C-alpha positions, 0 to 999 in steps of 0.5 A: 780663710780656713778652718783651724780644727779638723773636727767635723763640728768645727768644720761645719761651723766654719762652712756656716761662716763662709756661707754667711760671708757670701755676696756673689753667685760665684761664691755661692757656687763655691760653697756648694762644692765645699759642702759636697767635698765636706760630706765626701770627706766625712764618708771616707773617714767613717767618723760619723754615720751617713744619716748624720752626714746627710743631715749636716749637708742638708742643713748647710745647703738650706742655710746657703739657699736662704742666703741666696734667696735673700741676696736675690730679693735684695737685688730685685728690690734695688732694681738690679 
């Protein structure tokens, strides 16, 4: 699965969908790297200011953490 548009807003939405599809810790680790690379690419392109890049990365990381905590909570309830 890959983003079909190169616009940063579309890529951000694609990363959100990737986060929503994560089911394992390894996938979550890969998404963390994806978020970091996304931010680095935006910084290199100079398309938007650093404050906006930081905000977008923070929002993505928060969404990932919510997903991660939800997975862990489910595993604990199931006794895994």
